[in-house]
N, CA, C and O atoms as a printed pandas DataFrame, in Angstrom:
     atom_number atom_name residue_name chain_id  residue_number  x_coord  y_coord  z_coord
0              1         N          MET        A               1    0.842   -1.173    0.000
1              2        CA          MET        A               1    0.000    0.000    0.000
2              3         C          MET        A               1    0.890    1.241    0.000
3              4         O          MET        A               1    1.892    1.292    0.714
4              5         N          ILE        A               2    0.529    2.226   -0.790
5              6        CA          ILE        A               2    1.226    3.511   -0.825
6              7         C          ILE        A               2    0.225    4.589   -0.451
7              8         O          ILE        A               2   -0.825    4.723   -1.080
8              9         N          THR        A               3    0.562    5.366    0.591
9             10        CA          THR        A               3   -0.310    6.446    1.044
10            11         C          THR        A               3    0.520    7.701    1.266
11            12         O          THR        A               3    1.749    7.652    1.314
12            13         N          THR        A               4   -0.179    8.835    1.401
13            14        CA          THR        A               4    0.506   10.090    1.680
14            15         C          THR        A               4   -0.347   10.944    2.605
15            16         O          THR        A               4   -1.543   10.707    2.769
16            17         N          HIS        A               5    0.286   11.932    3.199
17            18        CA          HIS        A               5   -0.365   12.879    4.103
18            19         C          HIS        A               5    0.348   14.209    3.904
19            20         O          HIS        A               5    1.563   14.290    4.084
20            21         N          VAL        A               6   -0.388   15.248    3.536
21            22        CA          VAL        A               6    0.216   16.550    3.270
22            23         C          VAL        A               6   -0.242   17.535    4.338
23            24         O          VAL        A               6   -1.438   17.704    4.577
24            25         N          LEU        A               7    0.732   18.184    4.978
25            26        CA          LEU        A               7    0.450   19.180    6.011
26            27         C          LEU        A               7    0.996   20.530    5.583
27            28         O          LEU        A               7    2.134   20.634    5.124
28            29         N          ASP        A               8    0.174   21.567    5.737
29            30        CA          ASP        A               8    0.537   22.942    5.401
30            31         C          ASP        A               8    1.161   23.580    6.643
31            32         O          ASP        A               8    0.450   23.983    7.564
32            33         N          LEU        A               9    2.485   23.668    6.661
33            34        CA          LEU        A               9    3.187   24.201    7.832
34            35         C          LEU        A               9    2.981   25.697    8.009
35            36         O          LEU        A               9    3.023   26.195    9.134
36            37         N          ALA        A              10    2.758   26.422    6.918
37            38        CA          ALA        A              10    2.581   27.873    7.003
38            39         C          ALA        A              10    1.284   28.232    7.723
39            40         O          ALA        A              10    1.207   29.264    8.390
40            41         N          ASN        A              11    0.273   27.386    7.591
41            42        CA          ASN        A              11   -1.022   27.666    8.201
42            43         C          ASN        A              11   -1.361   26.733    9.359
43            44         O          ASN        A              11   -2.368   26.925   10.042
44            45         N          GLY        A              12   -0.519   25.725    9.581
45            46        CA          GLY        A              12   -0.765   24.795   10.671
46            47         C          GLY        A              12   -1.989   23.917   10.469
47            48         O          GLY        A              12   -2.682   23.567   11.425
48            49         N          LEU        A              13   -2.251   23.560    9.196
49            50        CA          LEU        A              13   -3.453   22.799    8.863
50            51         C          LEU        A              13   -3.136   21.655    7.906
51            52         O          LEU        A              13   -2.107   21.676    7.230
52            53         N          PRO        A              14   -4.017   20.658    7.847
53            54        CA          PRO        A              14   -3.881   19.662    6.786
54            55         C          PRO        A              14   -4.063   20.344    5.434
55            56         O          PRO        A              14   -4.835   21.296    5.318
56            57         N          ALA        A              15   -3.368   19.870    4.429
57            58        CA          ALA        A              15   -3.456   20.457    3.087
58            59         C          ALA        A              15   -4.520   19.706    2.290
59            60         O          ALA        A              15   -4.250   18.653    1.712
60            61         N          ARG        A              16   -5.711   20.249    2.268
61            62        CA          ARG        A              16   -6.848   19.638    1.576
62            63         C          ARG        A              16   -6.815   19.984    0.091
63            64         O          ARG        A              16   -6.544   21.124   -0.286
64            65         N          GLY        A              17   -7.096   18.984   -0.747
65            66        CA          GLY        A              17   -7.253   19.225   -2.176
66            67         C          GLY        A              17   -5.976   19.255   -2.987
67            68         O          GLY        A              17   -5.985   19.739   -4.119
68            69         N          VAL        A              18   -4.870   18.752   -2.443
69            70        CA          VAL        A              18   -3.621   18.699   -3.210
70            71         C          VAL        A              18   -3.715   17.533   -4.196
71            72         O          VAL        A              18   -3.928   16.390   -3.793
72            73         N          SER        A              19   -3.557   17.828   -5.482
73            74        CA          SER        A              19   -3.558   16.778   -6.503
74            75         C          SER        A              19   -2.231   16.026   -6.459
75            76         O          SER        A              19   -1.162   16.629   -6.360
76            77         N          VAL        A              20   -2.321   14.694   -6.536
77            78        CA          VAL        A              20   -1.138   13.836   -6.435
78            79         C          VAL        A              20   -1.189   12.790   -7.550
79            80         O          VAL        A              20   -2.241   12.216   -7.833
80            81         N          VAL        A              21   -0.040   12.556   -8.175
81            82        CA          VAL        A              21    0.083   11.519   -9.196
82            83         C          VAL        A              21    1.152   10.531   -8.739
83            84         O          VAL        A              21    2.237   10.933   -8.319
84            85         N          LEU        A              22    0.841    9.236   -8.821
85            86        CA          LEU        A              22    1.789    8.166   -8.508
86            87         C          LEU        A              22    2.223    7.523   -9.815
87            88         O          LEU        A              22    1.393    7.121  -10.632
88            89         N          GLU        A              23    3.543    7.430  -10.003
89            90        CA          GLU        A              23    4.089    6.816  -11.212
90            91         C          GLU        A              23    5.127    5.768  -10.831
91            92         O          GLU        A              23    5.719    5.827   -9.754
92            93         N          VAL        A              24    5.339    4.810  -11.728
93            94        CA          VAL        A              24    6.374    3.794  -11.559
94            95         C          VAL        A              24    7.323    3.905  -12.743
95            96         O          VAL        A              24    6.897    4.126  -13.876
96            97         N          GLU        A              25    8.618    3.747  -12.466
97            98        CA          GLU        A              25    9.604    3.771  -13.544
98            99         C          GLU        A              25    9.535    2.448  -14.306
99           100         O          GLU        A              25    9.482    1.375  -13.706
100          101         N          VAL        A              26    9.536    2.543  -15.620
101          102        CA          VAL        A              26    9.453    1.359  -16.473
102          103         C          VAL        A              26   10.851    0.776  -16.644
103          104         O          VAL        A              26   11.663    1.302  -17.405
104          105         N          GLU        A              27   11.123   -0.306  -15.934
105          106        CA          GLU        A              27   12.364   -1.074  -16.055
106          107         C          GLU        A              27   13.628   -0.225  -16.145
107          108         O          GLU        A              27   14.430   -0.396  -17.063
108          109         N          ARG        A              28   13.803    0.684  -15.199
109          110        CA          ARG        A              28   14.996    1.533  -15.090
110          111         C          ARG        A              28   15.336    2.221  -16.407
111          112         O          ARG        A              28   16.503    2.308  -16.788
112          113         N          SER        A              29   14.306    2.709  -17.100
113          114        CA          SER        A              29   14.479    3.344  -18.403
114          115         C          SER        A              29   14.346    4.859  -18.343
115          116         O          SER        A              29   14.522    5.531  -19.359
116          117         N          ASN        A              30   14.040    5.407  -17.173
117          118        CA          ASN        A              30   13.729    6.816  -16.991
118          119         C          ASN        A              30   12.438    7.207  -17.715
119          120         O          ASN        A              30   12.189    8.388  -17.958
120          121         N          GLU        A              31   11.627    6.216  -18.052
121          122        CA          GLU        A              31   10.271    6.453  -18.541
122          123         C          GLU        A              31    9.330    6.080  -17.405
123          124         O          GLU        A              31    9.576    5.127  -16.666
124          125         N          TRP        A              32    8.248    6.842  -17.275
125          126        CA          TRP        A              32    7.354    6.668  -16.140
126          127         C          TRP        A              32    5.938    6.355  -16.603
127          128         O          TRP        A              32    5.456    6.902  -17.595
128          129         N          LYS        A              33    5.280    5.465  -15.863
129          130        CA          LYS        A              33    3.901    5.076  -16.149
130          131         C          LYS        A              33    3.036    5.469  -14.954
131          132         O          LYS        A              33    3.356    5.127  -13.816
132          133         N          THR        A              34    1.943    6.187  -15.208
133          134        CA          THR        A              34    1.026    6.569  -14.139
134          135         C          THR        A              34    0.255    5.343  -13.667
135          136         O          THR        A              34   -0.347    4.625  -14.466
136          137         N          VAL        A              35    0.282    5.112  -12.346
137          138        CA          VAL        A              35   -0.432    3.973  -11.772
138          139         C          VAL        A              35   -1.492    4.403  -10.755
139          140         O          VAL        A              35   -2.226    3.563  -10.234
140          141         N          GLY        A              36   -1.573    5.699  -10.473
141          142        CA          GLY        A              36   -2.581    6.197   -9.551
142          143         C          GLY        A              36   -2.597    7.707   -9.519
143          144         O          GLY        A              36   -1.601    8.363   -9.823
144          145         N          ARG        A              37   -3.747    8.252   -9.144
145          146        CA          ARG        A              37   -3.870    9.700   -8.975
146          147         C          ARG        A              37   -5.047    9.987   -8.064
147          148         O          ARG        A              37   -5.958    9.172   -7.918
148          149         N          GLY        A              38   -5.012   11.153   -7.459
149          150        CA          GLY        A              38   -6.099   11.537   -6.575
150          151         C          GLY        A              38   -5.800   12.879   -5.942
151          152         O          GLY        A              38   -4.863   13.570   -6.342
152          153         N          ALA        A              39   -6.602   13.245   -4.952
153          154        CA          ALA        A              39   -6.412   14.503   -4.228
154          155         C          ALA        A              39   -6.579   14.230   -2.738
155          156         O          ALA        A              39   -7.343   13.352   -2.336
156          157         N          THR        A              40   -5.860   14.988   -1.935
157          158        CA          THR        A              40   -5.926   14.804   -0.489
158          159         C          THR        A              40   -7.303   15.194    0.042
159          160         O          THR        A              40   -7.955   16.093   -0.489
160          161         N          ASP        A              41   -7.734   14.506    1.096
161          162        CA          ASP        A              41   -9.038   14.767    1.702
162          163         C          ASP        A              41   -8.945   15.904    2.722
163          164         O          ASP        A              41   -7.915   16.570    2.816
164          165         N          GLU        A              42  -10.008   16.123    3.477
165          166        CA          GLU        A              42  -10.060   17.232    4.436
166          167         C          GLU        A              42   -9.008   17.113    5.531
167          168         O          GLU        A              42   -8.694   18.102    6.193
168          169         N          ASN        A              43   -8.464   15.921    5.728
169          170        CA          ASN        A              43   -7.400   15.719    6.710
170          171         C          ASN        A              43   -6.013   15.721    6.081
171          172         O          ASN        A              43   -5.020   15.434    6.749
172          173         N          GLY        A              44   -5.948   16.049    4.783
173          174        CA          GLY        A              44   -4.674   16.082    4.078
174          175         C          GLY        A              44   -4.162   14.706    3.688
175          176         O          GLY        A              44   -3.002   14.566    3.301
176          177         N          ARG        A              45   -5.012   13.688    3.784
177          178        CA          ARG        A              45   -4.589   12.312    3.512
178          179         C          ARG        A              45   -5.101   11.819    2.161
179          180         O          ARG        A              45   -6.147   12.243    1.671
180          181         N          LEU        A              46   -4.331   10.917    1.586
181          182        CA          LEU        A              46   -4.740   10.229    0.365
182          183         C          LEU        A              46   -4.370    8.764    0.541
183          184         O          LEU        A              46   -3.199    8.391    0.463
184          185         N          VAL        A              47   -5.379    7.942    0.778
185          186        CA          VAL        A              47   -5.132    6.527    1.051
186          187         C          VAL        A              47   -5.592    5.624   -0.089
187          188         O          VAL        A              47   -5.318    4.424   -0.065
188          189         N          THR        A              48   -6.275    6.165   -1.072
189          190        CA          THR        A              48   -6.772    5.360   -2.196
190          191         C          THR        A              48   -5.934    5.577   -3.446
191          192         O          THR        A              48   -6.396    5.316   -4.557
192          193         N          LEU        A              49   -4.737    6.041   -3.278
193          194        CA          LEU        A              49   -3.883    6.415   -4.404
194          195         C          LEU        A              49   -3.527    5.246   -5.302
195          196         O          LEU        A              49   -3.510    5.393   -6.524
196          197         N          ALA        A              50   -3.249    4.112   -4.734
197          198        CA          ALA        A              50   -2.727    2.989   -5.519
198          199         C          ALA        A              50   -3.747    1.868   -5.664
199          200         O          ALA        A              50   -3.385    0.693   -5.607
200          201         N          GLN        A              51   -5.020    2.215   -5.851
201          202        CA          GLN        A              51   -6.039    1.192   -6.097
202          203         C          GLN        A              51   -5.677    0.457   -7.378
203          204         O          GLN        A              51   -5.411    1.090   -8.400
204          205         N          GLY        A              52   -5.664   -0.850   -7.336
205          206        CA          GLY        A              52   -5.324   -1.624   -8.519
206          207         C          GLY        A              52   -3.827   -1.733   -8.778
207          208         O          GLY        A              52   -3.408   -2.279   -9.800
208          209         N          TRP        A              53   -3.018   -1.215   -7.853
209          210        CA          TRP        A              53   -1.566   -1.283   -7.982
210          211         C          TRP        A              53   -1.155   -2.738   -8.058
211          212         O          TRP        A              53   -1.609   -3.556   -7.258
212          213         N          ASP        A              54   -0.304   -3.066   -9.005
213          214        CA          ASP        A              54    0.079   -4.470   -9.194
214          215         C          ASP        A              54    1.142   -4.948   -8.209
215          216         O          ASP        A              54    1.612   -6.082   -8.306
216          217         N          ARG        A              55    1.520   -4.098   -7.270
217          218        CA          ARG        A              55    2.451   -4.456   -6.193
218          219         C          ARG        A              55    3.783   -4.992   -6.692
219          220         O          ARG        A              55    4.269   -6.014   -6.210
220          221         N          ALA        A              56    4.356   -4.316   -7.636
221          222        CA          ALA        A              56    5.657   -4.718   -8.166
222          223         C          ALA        A              56    6.767   -3.918   -7.494
223          224         O          ALA        A              56    6.629   -2.706   -7.328
224          225         N          PRO        A              57    7.866   -4.565   -7.102
225          226        CA          PRO        A              57    9.013   -3.809   -6.606
226          227         C          PRO        A              57    9.512   -2.874   -7.707
227          228         O          PRO        A              57    9.344   -3.154   -8.894
228          229         N          GLY        A              58   10.119   -1.774   -7.306
229          230        CA          GLY        A              58   10.656   -0.852   -8.296
230          231         C          GLY        A              58   10.780    0.549   -7.758
231          232         O          GLY        A              58   10.633    0.787   -6.559
232          233         N          THR        A              59   11.053    1.479   -8.660
233          234        CA          THR        A              59   11.198    2.885   -8.307
234          235         C          THR        A              59    9.896    3.605   -8.634
235          236         O          THR        A              59    9.373    3.509   -9.744
236          237         N          TYR        A              60    9.389    4.322   -7.650
237          238        CA          TYR        A              60    8.125    5.045   -7.770
238          239         C          TYR        A              60    8.367    6.523   -7.500
239          240         O          TYR        A              60    9.377    6.903   -6.909
240          241         N          ARG        A              61    7.426    7.348   -7.942
241          242        CA          ARG        A              61    7.489    8.761   -7.570
242          243         C          ARG        A              61    6.078    9.305   -7.386
243          244         O          ARG        A              61    5.137    8.929   -8.086
244          245         N          LEU        A              62    5.975   10.193   -6.429
245          246        CA          LEU        A              62    4.759   10.945   -6.164
246          247         C          LEU        A              62    5.019   12.386   -6.575
247          248         O          LEU        A              62    6.024   12.975   -6.176
248          249         N          THR        A              63    4.123   12.955   -7.368
249          250        CA          THR        A              63    4.233   14.358   -7.749
250          251         C          THR        A              63    3.024   15.093   -7.184
251          252         O          THR        A              63    1.878   14.731   -7.450
252          253         N          PHE        A              64    3.300   16.128   -6.400
253          254        CA          PHE        A              64    2.283   16.911   -5.709
254          255         C          PHE        A              64    2.136   18.264   -6.403
255          256         O          PHE        A              64    3.135   18.945   -6.632
256          257         N          ASP        A              65    0.917   18.662   -6.740
257          258        CA          ASP        A              65    0.652   19.951   -7.385
258          259         C          ASP        A              65    0.536   21.043   -6.320
259          260         O          ASP        A              65   -0.554   21.315   -5.815
260          261         N          LEU        A              66    1.652   21.656   -5.990
261          262        CA          LEU        A              66    1.659   22.706   -4.971
262          263         C          LEU        A              66    1.165   24.033   -5.527
263          264         O          LEU        A              66    0.581   24.835   -4.798
264          265         N          TRP        A              67    1.396   24.267   -6.811
265          266        CA          TRP        A              67    0.934   25.506   -7.450
266          267         C          TRP        A              67   -0.580   25.639   -7.298
267          268         O          TRP        A              67   -1.076   26.676   -6.858
268          269         N          GLY        A              68   -1.305   24.596   -7.658
269          270        CA          GLY        A              68   -2.764   24.632   -7.562
270          271         C          GLY        A              68   -3.237   24.823   -6.135
271          272         O          GLY        A              68   -4.176   25.577   -5.884
272          273         N          TYR        A              69   -2.594   24.145   -5.201
273          274        CA          TYR        A              69   -2.973   24.268   -3.793
274          275         C          TYR        A              69   -2.785   25.696   -3.299
275          276         O          TYR        A              69   -3.699   26.266   -2.702
276          277         N          HIS        A              70   -1.619   26.281   -3.536
277          278        CA          HIS        A              70   -1.353   27.638   -3.051
278          279         C          HIS        A              70   -2.191   28.676   -3.790
279          280         O          HIS        A              70   -2.636   29.652   -3.185
280          281         N          ARG        A              71   -2.411   28.481   -5.083
281          282        CA          ARG        A              71   -3.212   29.428   -5.866
282          283         C          ARG        A              71   -4.632   29.510   -5.310
283          284         O          ARG        A              71   -5.202   30.598   -5.229
284          285         N          GLU        A              72   -5.204   28.375   -4.930
285          286        CA          GLU        A              72   -6.553   28.368   -4.355
286          287         C          GLU        A              72   -6.610   29.113   -3.028
287          288         O          GLU        A              72   -7.691   29.488   -2.572
288          289         N          ARG        A              73   -5.481   29.326   -2.419
289          290        CA          ARG        A              73   -5.421   30.050   -1.149
290          291         C          ARG        A              73   -4.924   31.480   -1.316
291          292         O          ARG        A              73   -4.584   32.140   -0.334
292          293         N          GLY        A              74   -4.880   31.963   -2.565
293          294        CA          GLY        A              74   -4.556   33.355   -2.835
294          295         C          GLY        A              74   -3.093   33.669   -3.038
295          296         O          GLY        A              74   -2.742   34.833   -3.232
296          297         N          LEU        A              75   -2.225   32.673   -3.001
297          298        CA          LEU        A              75   -0.797   32.909   -3.210
298          299         C          LEU        A              75   -0.471   32.638   -4.674
299          300         O          LEU        A              75   -0.566   31.500   -5.135
300          301         N          THR        A              76   -0.092   33.669   -5.395
301          302        CA          THR        A              76    0.094   33.528   -6.843
302          303         C          THR        A              76    1.522   33.206   -7.254
303          304         O          THR        A              76    1.763   32.890   -8.419
304          305         N          GLN        A              77    2.477   33.277   -6.333
305          306        CA          GLN        A              77    3.863   33.032   -6.716
306          307         C          GLN        A              77    4.613   32.151   -5.715
307          308         O          GLN        A              77    5.620   32.583   -5.153
308          309         N          PRO        A              78    4.142   30.932   -5.488
309          310        CA          PRO        A              78    4.929   30.053   -4.622
310          311         C          PRO        A              78    6.238   29.699   -5.315
311          312         O          PRO        A              78    6.291   29.634   -6.543
312          313         N          PHE        A              79    7.278   29.474   -4.552
313          314        CA          PHE        A              79    8.591   29.180   -5.118
314          315         C          PHE        A              79    8.640   27.798   -5.762
315          316         O          PHE        A              79    9.278   27.619   -6.799
316          317         N          PHE        A              80    7.971   26.825   -5.156
317          318        CA          PHE        A              80    7.949   25.457   -5.679
318          319         C          PHE        A              80    6.566   25.157   -6.251
319          320         O          PHE        A              80    5.617   24.993   -5.485
320          321         N          PRO        A              81    6.423   25.079   -7.581
321          322        CA          PRO        A              81    5.113   24.779   -8.163
322          323         C          PRO        A              81    4.698   23.324   -7.960
323          324         O          PRO        A              81    3.511   22.999   -8.004
324          325         N          SER        A              82    5.669   22.461   -7.740
325          326        CA          SER        A              82    5.364   21.055   -7.483
326          327         C          SER        A              82    6.470   20.460   -6.630
327          328         O          SER        A              82    7.555   21.026   -6.498
328          329         N          ALA        A              83    6.171   19.313   -6.061
329          330        CA          ALA        A              83    7.175   18.549   -5.319
330          331         C          ALA        A              83    7.103   17.119   -5.825
331          332         O          ALA        A              83    6.030   16.516   -5.865
332          333         N          THR        A              84    8.245   16.585   -6.208
333          334        CA          THR        A              84    8.312   15.199   -6.662
334          335         C          THR        A              84    9.192   14.417   -5.699
335          336         O          THR        A              84   10.341   14.782   -5.449
336          337         N          VAL        A              85    8.641   13.344   -5.167
337          338        CA          VAL        A              85    9.345   12.494   -4.216
338          339         C          VAL        A              85    9.513   11.120   -4.865
339          340         O          VAL        A              85    8.533   10.437   -5.163
340          341         N          THR        A              86   10.765   10.728   -5.078
341          342        CA          THR        A              86   11.075    9.440   -5.700
342          343         C          THR        A              86   11.547    8.481   -4.611
343          344         O          THR        A              86   12.360    8.846   -3.761
344          345         N          PHE        A              87   11.032    7.258   -4.642
345          346        CA          PHE        A              87   11.371    6.280   -3.605
346          347         C          PHE        A              87   11.344    4.876   -4.199
347          348         O          PHE        A              87   10.808    4.654   -5.284
348          349         N          THR        A              88   11.933    3.936   -3.466
349          350        CA          THR        A              88   12.028    2.562   -3.940
350          351         C          THR        A              88   11.158    1.639   -3.098
351          352         O          THR        A              88   11.197    1.681   -1.868
352          353         N          VAL        A              89   10.378    0.812   -3.770
353          354        CA          VAL        A              89    9.583   -0.228   -3.120
354          355         C          VAL        A              89   10.365   -1.531   -3.245
355          356         O          VAL        A              89   10.599   -2.025   -4.348
356          357         N          HIS        A              90   10.764   -2.079   -2.100
357          358        CA          HIS        A              90   11.506   -3.339   -2.082
358          359         C          HIS        A              90   10.592   -4.513   -1.748
359          360         O          HIS        A              90   10.633   -5.555   -2.403
360          361         N          ASP        A              91    9.774   -4.331   -0.731
361          362        CA          ASP        A              91    8.908   -5.397   -0.236
362          363         C          ASP        A              91    7.458   -4.980   -0.456
363          364         O          ASP        A              91    6.964   -4.078    0.220
364          365         N          THR        A              92    6.782   -5.622   -1.384
365          366        CA          THR        A              92    5.425   -5.211   -1.745
366          367         C          THR        A              92    4.393   -5.517   -0.665
367          368         O          THR        A              92    3.254   -5.061   -0.759
368          369         N          ALA        A              93    4.766   -6.272    0.348
369          370        CA          ALA        A              93    3.850   -6.538    1.454
370          371         C          ALA        A              93    3.850   -5.395    2.470
371          372         O          ALA        A              93    2.968   -5.330    3.326
372          373         N          GLU        A              94    4.826   -4.502    2.384
373          374        CA          GLU        A              94    4.933   -3.390    3.328
374          375         C          GLU        A              94    4.017   -2.237    2.946
375          376         O          GLU        A              94    3.586   -2.114    1.799
376          377         N          HIS        A              95    3.728   -1.391    3.938
377          378        CA          HIS        A              95    2.982   -0.152    3.737
378          379         C          HIS        A              95    4.001    0.971    3.553
379          380         O          HIS        A              95    4.857    1.181    4.412
380          381         N          TYR        A              96    3.912    1.681    2.449
381          382        CA          TYR        A              96    4.802    2.807    2.173
382          383         C          TYR        A              96    4.002    4.088    2.356
383          384         O          TYR        A              96    3.127    4.408    1.551
384          385         N          HIS        A              97    4.311    4.819    3.427
385          386        CA          HIS        A              97    3.621    6.071    3.732
386          387         C          HIS        A              97    4.615    7.204    3.528
387          388         O          HIS        A              97    5.695    7.205    4.120
388          389         N          VAL        A              98    4.248    8.167    2.689
389          390        CA          VAL        A              98    5.156    9.250    2.309
390          391         C          VAL        A              98    4.513   10.589    2.677
391          392         O          VAL        A              98    3.791   11.162    1.860
392          393         N          PRO        A              99    4.759   11.102    3.891
393          394        CA          PRO        A              99    4.227   12.399    4.280
394          395         C          PRO        A              99    4.984   13.534    3.584
395          396         O          PRO        A              99    6.164   13.402    3.258
396          397         N          LEU        A             100    4.287   14.644    3.363
397          398        CA          LEU        A             100    4.904   15.835    2.782
398          399         C          LEU        A             100    4.483   17.034    3.616
399          400         O          LEU        A             100    3.293   17.274    3.822
400          401         N          LEU        A             101    5.466   17.781    4.090
401          402        CA          LEU        A             101    5.232   19.005    4.851
402          403         C          LEU        A             101    5.533   20.169    3.919
403          404         O          LEU        A             101    6.625   20.245    3.356
404          405         N          ILE        A             102    4.565   21.088    3.747
405          406        CA          ILE        A             102    4.738   22.138    2.744
406          407         C          ILE        A             102    4.563   23.534    3.321
407          408         O          ILE        A             102    3.912   23.735    4.346
408          409         N          SER        A             103    5.167   24.488    2.627
409          410        CA          SER        A             103    4.927   25.915    2.805
410          411         C          SER        A             103    5.134   26.521    1.416
411          412         O          SER        A             103    5.596   25.821    0.515
412          413         N          PRO        A             104    4.806   27.794    1.216
413          414        CA          PRO        A             104    5.001   28.371   -0.114
414          415         C          PRO        A             104    6.459   28.374   -0.570
415          416         O          PRO        A             104    6.727   28.466   -1.768
416          417         N          PHE        A             105    7.399   28.275    0.359
417          418        CA          PHE        A             105    8.806   28.427   -0.006
418          419         C          PHE        A             105    9.682   27.245    0.404
419          420         O          PHE        A             105   10.905   27.367    0.470
420          421         N          GLY        A             106    9.056   26.108    0.678
421          422        CA          GLY        A             106    9.834   24.932    1.009
422          423         C          GLY        A             106    8.953   23.722    1.242
423          424         O          GLY        A             106    7.738   23.837    1.399
424          425         N          TYR        A             107    9.589   22.557    1.262
425          426        CA          TYR        A             107    8.884   21.324    1.604
426          427         C          TYR        A             107    9.880   20.315    2.165
427          428         O          TYR        A             107   11.088   20.422    1.956
428          429         N          SER        A             108    9.339   19.332    2.883
429          430        CA          SER        A             108   10.157   18.294    3.492
430          431         C          SER        A             108    9.367   16.990    3.469
431          432         O          SER        A             108    8.137   17.001    3.506
432          433         N          THR        A             109   10.073   15.880    3.407
433          434        CA          THR        A             109    9.415   14.580    3.391
434          435         C          THR        A             109   10.256   13.565    4.158
435          436         O          THR        A             109   11.414   13.820    4.487
436          437         N          TYR        A             110    9.660   12.421    4.433
437          438        CA          TYR        A             110   10.344   11.333    5.124
438          439         C          TYR        A             110    9.517   10.069    4.930
439          440         O          TYR        A             110    8.378   10.139    4.469
440          441         N          ARG        A             111   10.074    8.927    5.274
441          442        CA          ARG        A             111    9.287    7.696    5.226
442          443         C          ARG        A             111    8.507    7.579    6.523
443          444         O          ARG        A             111    9.085    7.455    7.603
444          445         N          GLY        A             112    7.211    7.620    6.404
445          446        CA          GLY        A             112    6.341    7.527    7.568
446          447         C          GLY        A             112    6.006    6.084    7.895
447          448         O          GLY        A             112    6.585    5.146    7.346
448          449         N          SER        A             113    5.057    5.935    8.803
449          450        CA          SER        A             113    4.648    4.583    9.202
450          451         C          SER        A             113    3.143    4.459    9.159
451          452         O          SER        A             113    2.603    3.395    9.461
């Protein structure tokens, strides 16, 4: 399972409505295939991102649309229009949780639980 949680550090709130795309690298070719997409809920969580995921080991990436999120809140010039987090899935039985902490001028991530 692959999930995410986005928190808006500038406002101290969950980041609702952030569009997220999940992709897998095609056999270490630097070509990417979309395997899931969605938007964070009122708690900033997205748990249905990888519905139908074939659970293959490999390199994955999550791309978060920060431009759209900040624009909806009146900020027209955030420094980072998107955040892409690339990670490796080794054991498909594990839960991969990728939190993202955002502000208009920075972001941070880590492997959650």
